[in-house]
N, C-alpha and C positions, 0 to 999 in steps of 0.2 A: 504493499500499499504506499503511495507517495504522500507525502506531506501535505497537508491542508492548503498550504501556502499556494500549491500548483497551479493557478489559473494563468497559462502562458496564451496570449491572445494577439495574433496578429491581424490588424486591420487593413482590410483592401477595399479602396474606393475606386469607382470608376469614373475616369476625367471626361466630362463631357464638352464637347466643343459647341454645342448650341443649345440644347436643352435636356433638363434633368428626364431621367428615363429610369424604368424598372427593368432588372434582369432576371433570369432564371439560371440559378447556379446547379448543373446536375450532381447529385450526389451529396448536396449541402443538409444540414440540419434545417429544416422549416419550421418555425414556431408559430402555433395558430393561435389568433385572438381567441379568447372565451375558455383556454384552457392552459394557456401559457406553455404548453408542451409541444415537443416535435410531433408532428401530424401524425396520427394512426391512422391510416386508410390504405394499408398495402393491399395489393392485388386489385388495384381500385379500376374504376371507370369512370368517365366523365359523361355527363347530361347536361342539358341546358333548358331553363323552364323560365318564362318570361323575363328574359335577359339577364338573368342570374345562373352562374356554372356551380354545378355540384360534383364533386368527388365524393364516391360511396366505397368503403373498403374495410379490411380487416383491421380490428383493434388487437395489438399484441403488447400493450403496456405491462402486463405481468405473467407474460410466458407466451407459449406457443396454442394452447388451448383456447377455445372460443370464450371470449369475453363479451364482444357486442359488435356489432356492424356500424361503423360511424359514417355521418355525413357532415361535409363542410361546404360552405359557399364563399364565392367570391365574384365578383364584377369585372375584374380584371385578370383571373387565373395567376394571379401572384399572390395577393394579400388574401389568407385564407382565415375564415372565422369558423369554429366549430358550431354546430347546429343541433345536432341529435344523436342519440343511439336508436338507430332502425330496427335492429333486434337486439334482445339482450339476454343474458344467461339467465336460465330456466332451471328448477329443481330437478329436472328429468327430462327426458326425451332427446330428440335431436339437437335441441339448442342447449341440454344439459351440460352438466362438468364432464371436463376430461373430453369434450367432443371436439371434433374438426368441423369448421365453418369457414370456406375460402372462397375467394374470387368473385365476391358479389358482382353482379352486373344487372343493371335497371334500365329499362326501356319503357316508353308511355305507349299504351293502347288508346289508339283515338274513337274506337268503338265503345268499350267500356267504360272510358276516362279513367282507367286506372294504372299506377305505375306498377311494374311486374319485375319482381327481382328473381333472377336464378343465382345459385350457389351449389358449390360443392360441399355435400355432407357425408362425414365419414366418422368412424370409430378412431382412438388413438393409433390403431395398428392399421389403418387405412385398408381394411378388408371389406368395407360395404361398397365404396366407391358409387354414390349416389348423387342425383341432382335434386335440389330442393327449390320450392318455388313458394313466394311470398307476395302479398299486394298490400297497397295502399292508395287512398285518395289523394295523397300529396306527396311530392318527390322526396322530401326531407321528414315526412311525418313518422308516425309509428305504423310498422308494417305488421300486418297479420300472416303468420306462417301457417302455410296449409299442408304441404305433404313433402315427402322425396321419395324417389323411386329411381330404378337403373331405366334410362330411356331406351324404350322397345326391346327392354330385357339384357341391355348391354351396359357395360363399366362406364362411369362417368367420373372423371377426377378433375384435372384443370380444364375449366369451362370459360366460355365468352358467349355474348348475345350479340346480334346482329339485326337491325331492322332496314329492311330494304326501301326503296323509294316508294313502292307500291303499298307499303304498310305491313307486307308480310314479316313475320317474326322467324329467326333461326336460332337455334341454340347449337354452340360450337363446344365440342366436347372431346376430351381425351378418353379413348376406349382403349386402354392400355394393351389388352389382349388382341387389339384388331387394328388399331390405328386412330386417326383424327377425323371425327365424324361431323358433318353438317345435317343437321335435324331441322326439319320443317315444324314451326309449333302450329298449334290450334288459332283459330282467329281471336279467341281470348287470351292468347299466349300462355295458357295455364297447363298444357299437356303438350307431348310431343306426338306427331302425327305419322310422320314418315322419315325414312333417311333420304337424302339427297346426294351426299356423297361422301365417300370413304377414302381418306389418304391412307395407305400402306405404310408410310413411313412413320416411324416412332417419334413424333413431335409432340409438344404439349403446349399450354398456355396459348390458345388461339385468339386470334384477332383478325376481322374483316373489316376492310375498308374499299369504298367504292368511289373509282374515280372516272366519271361518265360512264362509259358502259362497260368498265374493266373493273373486275372484282381482283382484289389482292388480299390473299391469306396470308398471316404472319404467326409464326410459331417460333417456340423455342427449341433449339437443338444445340447451343454452344457451338458455333455462332449461331446467333437467330437467323433463321431463313424466310422467305416469302415465296408465293406462287401466285400466277395471275390466270385468269379465265374471263371469258365473255358471257358464261352462265355458271351459276354456282354448282350445275351438276357436273360440270367440267365440258371437254377436257382442260386440263390445269396443266401450266407449263412446268418445267422442270425446277426444283427447288433451288435458289441461290441467295447468296448473302447480300443484305443490304446495308452493311456496316463493314469496315475493313477488315480482312480475313485475320483472325488469331486475335482479335480484341474483345471476343465473346460479346459483340455489341457492348462495349463499355463496360463489361462486368455488369450486366443486366439481363433482366428476362421480360420478356413481352408481357404486359398487362392490357394496353388498350391503344387504338389509334384513333385520333380526335380531328375533325376538321372545323377550324374556326375561322370563318369568313374567308377560306381559301388558304389559311395556313395549318397545314397538315403537320401533326405533332405525334410523335412516337411517346408513348408513356410506358416505362419499363420501371421494374424493382431491381436495386442492389441488395440482395438478401444477406443478412448476416445471421447466419444458421444458429451461431451460437446464444444469439439474442436479438430475435425477431423484432423488439421494440425498436432496436438501433438500425433496422433496414431503413435505406434511404430511396430517393426518386430520382430517376434518370429520365427528362423530360427533354426531347431533342426534337429540332425541325427535321422534319422528313420531305425530301425532294421527290416530287412525283412527276414524272416525264414520259408520257405514254404508257408503256407496260414496265417501266424501270422505277424501282424506289432505291432510293440510297441516302446514308446519313455519312459526312465525311469528318467529323468532329464532335467531340463532347466539350467543347469550349464553352464557356459562358456566353449566352446569347440574350439579345435584348428582341422581344417580340413586339409586332404592332398587329394586334388581333383585330383591330378595326379595320385595316387594311389588308389584312392576310399577308403581310411581310415580315423580315427579320434581318439582323444584321449580327455578327459575331462581336462580342466586346474585345477590343484590341489594345485599347489605351487606358491603364490605371495607374493608380497612385498609391504608394505602400508607406505605411508609418511603422516605425519599429517602437516598441514599448519602451525599451531603456533609451532610445537615442532621440525619441520625439514625445514621450509621455511624461508625466509629471506623478510621482507617487504620494500617496497621502495615507493617514492612519497607519493600520499595521503590515500594509503593503511593501514589499520588499523585492530587490533582484537575487535570483537565485541560480547557482552554477548547476549545469547539467552536462554529465558526459553523454555525449553521442547526439544532443540536440542541435538542431539545425537552426535554431532562432533563439531570441532573447526570452529570457523567463521571468516573470513577476509573479512572485507568490503571495500568498495571505490577502488575497482580493475577497472583501466583504468580511464576513464574521462578525464576532462580538465587537472588535475595535474598529469596524467598518474600513478595512484596507480598500483605496480606491487608487484608479489610475484615470489620468486625464489628459485628453490630446486639446490643446488650446490652438486657435488660428488653423483649424483644418479647412484646406481649399477646395471648392466646388466652383465649377464653371458656370452654374446655371441654378436657379430656383426651381424648387419643387421636389417631389419624392424622388428618392434614389436609392439605389441598393448598395448597403455596405456589407462585406465579406468579413468575417471574424476567424481567424485560424485560431485553432486553440489546441491544447492536450488535455483529457480529462482521465486521469488514473483510477476514478472510482469505477466500481461496477454498475452505478446505475446514473440516470439523468440528472444533471444537475442547472442551476438556474443563476442568473446575474441579472441585476438591473442595470441598464444601459441609458443615459440620458444624453439626448440630444438637442440641444438647444433650448432645454429647460424641459422637454417633454420626456416622460419616461418611459421606457418599453422593458419588457421582460424577455430574455433570450434564453432558449434552452440548449445545453451543451449535451451532446450524447457522450458515452464511454468512448476513448481512443486507443485504451491501453496504456497510455502514459505520456510523458512529456516529449518523448522520441517520435512518437505517431501524430501528425496534425490532422484534425478533421476541420471543417469548416461548417460555421453557422451565419446565416442570414438574417439581416435587419434592413427592412425598408421603411426610410424616415424623410420626413420633410428636411430640406437644406436650403441656405441661402447662397446664391452667389457671391464669390468672393471667399476673404479668409477669416471671416466672423464666425465660423461654426466651433462649437465646443462638443467633445463627445466624451464621457466619462462612465468607468465601470465602478460598481458599488454593490453592497449587499442587497439580496433579495429577501425578504422575511428574516432577517438577521444571519443568513446561512452563507457559508464561503460558496463563492461562484462555482468552483469545480474542485474535485480533489484531485489537485495539480491543475488548476485553472491557470493557463498558461496565455499572456497576452503578449504576443510576439509583435504583429505587424496589423495594421490598419489599412485596408486597400479600399480606395475609394475612385 
């Protein structure tokens, strides 16, 4: 166990030439408003309703067994607020203790005016391999769990949903004994009616995206792959990589592919099998050209969801904790063998150790993204109060294994053009920011 001293933080700010903007940092810790914790929506899908976007996924705060299915909302797909637990732990049954409930996906049925959720249902040994279904009258409301079964009598593990442009619903599901299935749903989306296609390849984590008249099936195989067809029944093209070979799709697994006003986004999970709560999200712009899909980089990127465009962030400013920060209270510099950055310890706590960056320069006024690189040697998530120009935010820090290993937390804040910005770290509820909170550099 590292000394509580240890928050090391490297602050990374993105320099803007024209206007402030918000960025997506793949693999970062994303703190949600409403919980002040890292977003727990693993195996997520994206759905829009009345101009608001929702992600719905697995909560692994306390381990791998089922706890709840969570829903978060956003109007810009970058700032997320916790809304509700759509399904919660029950005393027994499919949603009971030590159960597996994975990869929830939701689509809206225009005829019944119901939101329909399908999910993988299993026991702790993964012997059942069933698909469960639930419904709600609102996208982020309480869902009524209906039942679970093996679709058409076949295994169902990793699954997805696809709603075609004609309103037909499809269940995409891994039948491990036979392959990857596309099954047509009934008109109310509550049951499986027939098989449409079976991929005999041993792939999982399916997601379908439609571009014009071309269907793209994405699936996980390390590297993740895709195939195309002009009919869901096939014929389908040979499987191909959509990210650089050997990157394992930037160490992620397919969860969903979304289209937001023409900006196509790959949504994947970077699983931490030893601590699923610490798993992060790899969201990247996906280029679709004819029958080709490609991702060329996992760099930080700036989306414009209103115009359907995006740019890669290339210009940043980095501030070091010792060279650019001012310490207060119990905070002090700590030596660390094998660490690549400056370590500042004893941030927060009863003596409220603080680290302050004065005169932080931004090139434009508005909401902007700050990266906080840190090390957390504790086995649990910790928190820090970060005050920017007088407004205090709570930032979550996932376990990193120690100060030698850096992770990144993201904070989106209102800043002012020029050098009058002040960013400071202090205690949250009297606790230490992390067990080895390390403030190394601030990048903006």
